[in-house]
C-alpha positions in Angstrom: 11.0 -33.5 -16.1 8.7 -33.9 -13.1 9.1 -32.7 -9.5 10.5 -36.0 -8.3 13.2 -36.1 -10.9 14.1 -32.4 -10.3 14.3 -33.1 -6.5 16.6 -36.2 -7.1 19.0 -34.2 -9.3 19.2 -31.5 -6.6 19.5 -34.0 -3.7 16.6 -32.2 -1.9 13.2 -33.3 -0.8 10.2 -32.7 -3.1 8.7 -30.5 -0.3 11.7 -28.2 -0.2 11.9 -27.9 -4.0 8.2 -27.1 -4.2 8.4 -24.5 -1.5 11.5 -22.9 -3.1 9.7 -22.7 -6.5 6.6 -21.2 -4.8 8.4 -18.5 -2.9 7.8 -19.6 0.6 9.8 -17.5 3.1 11.1 -20.4 5.2 13.3 -21.5 2.3 16.8 -19.8 2.3 17.6 -17.5 -0.5 20.6 -19.7 -1.5 18.3 -22.8 -1.8 15.7 -20.8 -3.7 18.3 -19.5 -6.1 19.7 -23.0 -6.6 16.3 -24.6 -7.2 15.1 -21.9 -9.6 18.3 -22.1 -11.6 18.0 -25.9 -11.9 14.3 -25.6 -13.0 15.4 -23.2 -15.8 18.3 -25.4 -16.8 16.2 -28.6 -17.1 13.1 -26.7 -18.4 11.0 -27.9 -15.5 7.4 -26.8 -15.7 4.8 -27.9 -13.1 1.7 -29.7 -14.3 -0.8 -27.1 -13.1 -3.9 -29.3 -13.8 -2.4 -32.2 -11.8 -1.2 -29.8 -9.2 -4.7 -28.3 -8.8 -6.3 -31.7 -8.6 -3.8 -33.0 -6.1 -4.0 -29.9 -3.8 -7.6 -29.0 -4.3 -6.5 -25.5 -5.1 -7.5 -23.1 -7.9 -3.9 -21.7 -8.2 -5.3 -18.2 -8.4 -5.5 -15.2 -6.1 -8.4 -12.8 -6.2 -8.5 -9.0 -6.1 -12.0 -7.4 -5.9 -12.0 -3.8 -7.2 -15.0 -1.7 -6.1 -15.6 1.2 -8.4 -17.5 4.3 -7.3 -17.4 8.1 -7.6 -15.1 8.2 -4.5 -12.7 5.4 -3.9 -9.0 5.6 -3.0 -7.8 2.5 -4.7 -8.7 3.4 -8.3 -5.4 5.2 -9.0 -1.8 4.5 -10.1 -0.9 3.3 -6.6 -3.2 0.3 -7.0 -1.6 -0.5 -10.4 1.9 -0.6 -8.8 0.8 -2.8 -5.9 -0.7 -5.2 -8.4 2.5 -5.3 -10.4 4.5 -6.2 -7.3 2.0 -8.8 -6.2 1.9 -10.2 -9.8 5.7 -10.8 -9.7 5.2 -13.0 -6.6 2.3 -14.9 -8.1 4.0 -15.7 -11.3 7.1 -17.0 -9.4 4.7 -19.4 -7.6 2.7 -20.3 -10.8 -0.4 -18.6 -9.5 -2.8 -16.6 -11.6 -4.5 -13.4 -10.7 -8.3 -12.9 -10.9 -9.5 -9.3 -10.9 -13.2 -8.7 -10.2 -14.6 -5.2 -10.8 -17.9 -4.5 -9.1 -19.9 -1.6 -7.7 -19.4 -0.8 -4.0 -22.9 -2.3 -3.3 -22.0 -5.6 -4.9 -18.6 -6.1 -3.2 -19.7 -8.5 -0.5 -21.5 -10.7 -3.0 -18.4 -10.8 -5.1 -16.4 -12.4 -2.2 -19.2 -14.9 -1.6 -19.3 -15.9 -5.3 -15.5 -16.3 -5.5 -15.7 -18.6 -2.4 -18.7 -20.6 -3.7 -17.2 -21.2 -7.2 -13.8 -22.1 -5.8 -12.3 -19.6 -8.3 -9.5 -18.4 -6.0 -7.5 -19.7 -3.1 -7.2 -16.4 -1.3 -7.9 -12.7 -1.5 -6.0 -9.5 -1.0 -8.2 -6.8 0.6 -7.5 -3.3 -0.6 -8.4 0.1 0.8 -9.4 -0.9 4.3 -11.7 1.5 6.2 -11.5 2.4 9.9 -14.2 -0.2 10.7 -14.1 -2.6 7.7 -16.9 -5.1 7.5 -15.0 -7.2 4.9 -12.8 -8.7 7.6 -15.7 -10.3 9.4 -17.2 -11.4 6.1 -14.1 -13.1 4.9 -13.7 -14.9 8.3 -17.3 -16.0 8.0 -17.0 -17.5 4.5 -13.6 -19.0 5.3 -11.6 -17.5 2.5 -7.9 -16.8 3.3 -7.0 -13.2 3.0 -4.4 -10.5 3.7 -5.3 -6.9 4.1 -3.1 -4.2 2.4 -3.4 -1.7 5.3 -5.2 -2.1 8.6 -8.7 -1.5 10.1 -8.3 0.3 13.4 -11.7 -0.9 14.8 -11.7 -4.5 13.6 -12.6 -6.9 16.4 -11.2 -10.1 14.8 -7.6 -10.9 14.3 -6.4 -11.0 10.7 -3.2 -10.9 8.5 -2.1 -7.5 7.3 0.7 -5.5 5.8 0.8 -1.8 6.3 3.0 1.3 6.3 3.4 3.0 9.7 1.3 6.0 8.5 0.9 7.6 11.9 4.7 7.6 12.5 5.4 8.8 8.9 3.2 11.9 9.3 4.3 12.5 12.8 7.9 12.7 11.5 6.9 14.8 8.6 5.1 17.3 10.8 8.0 17.4 13.2 10.4 18.1 10.3 8.4 21.1 9.3 8.1 22.3 12.9 11.9 22.1 13.2 12.1 24.4 10.2 10.1 27.0 12.1 6.7 26.4 10.5 3.7 26.8 12.8 0.8 27.1 10.4 1.0 23.6 8.9 -2.0 22.4 6.8 -3.0 18.8 6.2 -4.4 17.9 2.7 -5.5 14.4 3.6 -7.2 11.5 1.8 -10.8 10.4 2.7 -10.7 10.0 6.5 -13.0 7.0 6.5 -10.0 5.2 5.0 -7.7 3.8 7.7 -4.5 5.2 6.3 -5.8 8.7 6.3 -7.2 8.4 9.8 -3.8 7.3 11.0 -1.9 10.1 9.1 -4.1 12.7 10.7 -3.4 11.2 14.2 0.3 11.4 13.5 0.0 15.1 12.4 -2.0 16.0 15.5 0.5 14.1 17.8 3.4 16.1 16.4 1.6 19.4 17.0 0.5 18.4 20.5 4.2 17.5 21.4 5.1 21.2 20.6 2.1 22.5 22.6 0.2 23.4 19.4 -3.5 22.8 18.8 -4.6 21.7 15.3 -6.6 24.4 13.5 -9.7 22.8 11.8 -9.4 25.4 9.0 -6.1 23.9 8.0 -7.3 20.3 7.8 -9.0 19.2 4.6 -9.8 15.7 3.3 -11.0 14.4 0.0 -10.2 11.8 -2.7 -6.5 12.1 -3.6 -6.5 13.6 -7.1 -4.5 16.3 -8.7 -7.6 18.5 -9.1 -8.6 18.1 -5.4 -5.0 18.9 -4.3 -5.2 22.0 -6.4 -8.6 23.1 -5.0 -7.6 22.4 -1.4 -4.4 24.4 -1.7 -6.1 27.3 -3.4 -8.7 27.4 -0.6 -5.9 27.3 2.1 -4.0 30.1 0.4 -7.1 32.3 0.4 -7.3 32.2 4.2 -6.6 35.4 6.1 -3.8 33.5 7.9 -2.6 31.0 5.2 -0.3 28.1 6.1 3.4 28.3 5.5 3.6 24.6 4.9 1.4 21.7 3.7 1.3 18.0 4.2 -0.3 16.0 1.4 -1.3 12.4 1.6 -0.4 11.6 -2.1 2.2 12.6 -4.6 -0.7 13.1 -7.0 -2.3 15.6 -4.6 1.0 17.3 -4.2 1.3 18.0 -7.9 -2.1 19.8 -7.7 -0.9 21.7 -4.7 2.2 22.8 -6.5 0.1 24.1 -9.4 -2.0 26.2 -7.0 1.2 27.5 -5.3 2.9 28.5 -8.6 -0.3 30.2 -10.0 0.1 32.6 -7.1 3.7 33.4 -8.0 5.0 31.6 -4.9 8.1 29.5 -4.8 8.2 26.1 -3.2 10.8 25.8 -0.4 11.0 29.6 -0.1 7.5 31.0 0.3 5.7 27.8 1.2 6.8 24.2 1.9 5.2 20.9 0.9 5.9 17.4 2.3 4.0 14.6 0.7 3.7 10.8 0.8 5.6 9.1 -2.0 4.6 5.5 -2.9 7.7 5.4 -5.2 5.6 4.7 -8.3 7.5 3.0 -11.1 6.3 5.3 -13.9 5.6 8.4 -11.9 8.8 9.3 -10.1 9.3 12.0 -7.5 12.3 13.4 -9.4 15.5 11.7 -10.3 18.8 12.6 -8.4 17.1 15.3 -6.4 13.5 14.6 -5.3 10.9 17.2 -6.4 9.1 16.9 -3.1 10.3 16.2 0.4 8.4 13.0 1.1 7.7 10.1 3.4 8.6 7.3 1.0 7.6 3.7 1.0 7.4 1.5 -2.1 3.9 0.2 -2.8 5.3 -2.2 -5.4 7.4 -3.9 -2.7 4.3 -3.9 -0.4 2.5 -5.8 -3.2 5.4 -8.4 -3.4 5.4 -8.9 0.4 1.6 -9.1 0.8 1.3 -11.6 -1.9 4.0 -13.8 -0.3 2.2 -13.6 3.0 -1.0 -14.8 1.4 0.7 -17.7 -0.4 2.2 -18.7 2.9 -1.2 -18.5 4.6 -2.7 -20.7 1.9 0.0 -23.3 2.3 -0.5 -23.4 6.1 -4.0 -22.2 6.9 -3.7 -23.1 10.6 -1.0 -20.6 11.3 -1.7 -17.6 13.4 -2.3 -14.3 11.5 0.8 -12.6 10.2 1.3 -8.9 10.5 4.0 -6.7 9.0 4.5 -3.0 9.6 6.8 -1.1 7.1 8.5 2.1 8.1 8.5 5.0 5.6 11.8 6.9 5.0 11.8 10.7 5.2 13.4 12.0 2.0 14.4 15.6 1.8 13.7 17.3 -1.6 13.4 20.7 -3.1 10.0 21.6 -1.8 10.8 22.5 1.8 12.8 25.3 3.5 12.7 27.4 6.6 9.4 29.2 7.5 9.3 32.6 5.8 9.5 35.6 8.1 6.2 37.4 8.7 
């Protein structure tokens, strides 16, 4: 069965049926469900070769993965984002092209993808505060959506991000309400935009209570278990150690917990930890009761939504850039409690 025959059976236009099958947001959920059910019932499969020739599209989306000794996207968070994006791509009969390069070769990788016509669009990962890739992708004319934002980018662009500043402002305020005043921040690399915004949220919450941030309590590095452990060990060695920590990653928080427990301290009683939880599919923050109090936002869902935004941009390249800001929920777990008495 071809698209025309499927459309006639459903009494819908070919455009509506095509958009429903490709996951475009302007199609209602009821219509999308109806079309997808009919496609399964009649064993409809689009002719991808004919479709590509007719549309001039590669029917593939690119993800360029730079690998270096320090990079925040080479971790389980990226894998969950890709899984979510992949669900959207497969529903629209798009393939995924992963290109792994050194940091120095990343710009060339984008140019080659554009020159070869290998992909119809790109998801940009791990944006920095001033990210040169945004200007580059505008220059070469390759549609793209940024997972995150770039604070100092001069050009407009499509992005999907978590409200990192607001999340860490809320987390810091939560600890302040519990009586904590010595609150440390174990952050990601602060050249990365998400970490820059999280620090600003932390500082804003302190300022609102008339507190100045203590530089000795602010550490940043790649978000690994080992770095979380080392940072927490260093903080607990201070003459005036913190009574609470904010960590930018669940992975870092696990290292922080190891350092705390090695000293015979108990989470939620002797020291509190709030972390950011990306709600990873295979690395859960507890079951019924969260292990850590956390600002929670599903990175898998972010992948689904960013991919849908990019497919929409490819279908209508003249539209104005789309932006979407997701709010993180504050989930109370077993890792926080009132500040201990001196």
